[in-house]
N, C-alpha and C positions, 0 to 999 in steps of 0.2 A: 504494500500500500504506500502511495506517495501523496503527500499534501504539499501544495504550493501556496505560500502566503506572501503577498506584497504589502508594502507600506500603505496604509489606508489613505485614500484620496489622491494617490500619486501614480498608481499603477497604469491607469488608462492613458494619462498624459505622457508618461515616459515610454510606454509601448508605442504610442503614436510617433514619438520622436525616433524610436528605433526603426519603425517601418519606413520613415523618410530618410533613414541613413545618417541622421545628424549625430547620434551618440553611439554608433556601432562599436567604436573602438575605445570608448571611455571606460576607465577601470571601475569595476563594480565589486562590492563585497557581498558574499552570500554565506549565510549560516546553514549548515546541513546537520540534521540530527538523524541518527539511524540506530535502530535497536533490532536485534535478532538473536537467535540461538547461538550460544558460544560454540564456535567451531574454528578449526584451522583454516586460514585463508580469507576470513571475513574482512580484515583490514586491506589485504591485497585487492580484493574485489572492488571495494569502494574507492581506494586510491587510484586504481587502474582507470576507472570511469572518469574520475576527476582529471587525471592527466590526459586522457584521450579527448577531453573537451577543452584542453588548453587552460585548465584551472590550476592555481597554485595554492597549496595549503599553507596559510599564514600561521594559524594556531590550531591546536586540537587537544581534546581530552578524550581518552578512551579507557574503558575499564570493564571488568567482569562484575556483574551484579546478579547474584544467584546463578542461575543457569543461562542468563542472557548476557550479551555483550553490547555495550552502549558506546556510541561515538558521537562527539560533538565537534564540528570543524568549522573554522572560518576560512573561506576560500575566496581568492581574488581572481578576477577575469573580466573580460568585456561582455557586452550584451549577447554576443554570439555564444559565449561560454554558458551564460545563464540559459539560453534557449536550448542548447544541446544537453545541458545537465538535466533539465526538466524531462526531456524525452528519455535519455539513457538511464537515469536513476529510476524512472518508472518501470522500465524493463528489468533493471537489476532487482527492484523490490519484488516483482512478480516471480522471477526465476530463482531468487535466493531466499525467499521468505523473510524479507526485511520490512520493517515499518520505517519509512523515510519521510522526512519533512524538510523543505528548503524555504528559506526566508531571506529577502533582501535586507541589508542593514547598511549603516554608515559608520565611518570612523568616529569613535567616541572622543569627544572633546573633554579633557580633564576638568573637573570642577575647580573653580578658583579657591585658593586658600585652604586646601585640604592636605593633611599630613598622613602618610601611609604608616600603618602599624600592623604588626603581626601578632596573632593570638594563637596560643597553643593550650589545649585543654586535654586532660586525662582524668578519667573517673571510672568508678564501677558503672556498668551499663544500667541506664534507667530511662524511662520515657520522658520526653519533653526537653532534653538537653538542647537540641538545635533550636527549638521554638523559643525557649527562654533566653538564649543568647541573641537570637535574631530580634526578639521583642525588645530586649535591653538596648540594642544598638539603634533600632528603628525609632524608638521614642526620643532619641537624642540626635536624630538626623545624621546618623553615621552610616555611610555606604558600606555594604559588604561587597567586595570585589571578587573574592574567590573563597570557596569552601571545599574542604576535603574531610571526609569522616571515614572511620573504619572501626569494626568490632573485632576483638581478638581475646584470646584466653591468657590470663596472667601466667607468667613463666613458671612459678613454683606452686601456686595454689590452684590454678585452673579457673579462677574466678572470671566471669564475663566482664571485659573492660571495653571502654569506648573512648576514642580519641578524635579530637576536632582540631583542624588547622584552618585559620581564617586570615584573609588579608582584608583589612578595613581601611577606610579613608575618613579621618577625623577632621571636622571643620576647625579652622584656625581660631574660631570664636569660643571653642570649648575650653574650659579650664582643665588642663591635663591632670593636675594633681587631684582635683575633685573627681574627675572622670575615672582615674585609676582607682581611687578609694571606693567609689560606688561599684566599679566592676569587680573588685576583689571581694566586696561585701556580698554581692549576689552569688559569686562563685562559692564563697563560704557557706551560704545558705543552702546551696544545691550540692554541697560536698564535691566540688570540682577543684582539682589541682590546676592552677592557671598561671600562664605567663603572658604578659602584655608588654611589648617593646617596640620602639620605633624602628622602621626599616631604614637602614643606612643606604644612602644613594651612592 
């Protein structure tokens, strides 16, 4: 199955420009998400199609989740690339039993006056860890740029553990000392071992 999503309100106008040949060679950014059964060769299948359409993988995240393999890619190319990808990814989805969605995007402009911080969390596995962290940051207008989580068994006891790594962007208007104190307080309440530190450029 393949889903194609364009930016609301702009797709028809841009497609009309493409048909006239005005932006055929302009660089475009496309986000591709794909999920399918974990098997050997799934990355090769998707990357081969992207290459055959003259696309270039700028960024990607790929991981096994249960018995599924999930991929999220940022691909650059021109309008012809987008046109070919839509057709060939549809065929790939049908023949390789993948759920694929593509969406146009733009280069993200960094927000003014934000400081990058890294968050590392380790705790006994419990419900609501990600939600509580996300809620804490959202109520303070702090952007979450990246999140990675994993479950594992403790080395000696075998207890179920949970680890979270986040990249966040803190507004310059935030009082860092107060923010750090509030962050450690909520981590104490949730029994989370936490580290919060600025990302060195």
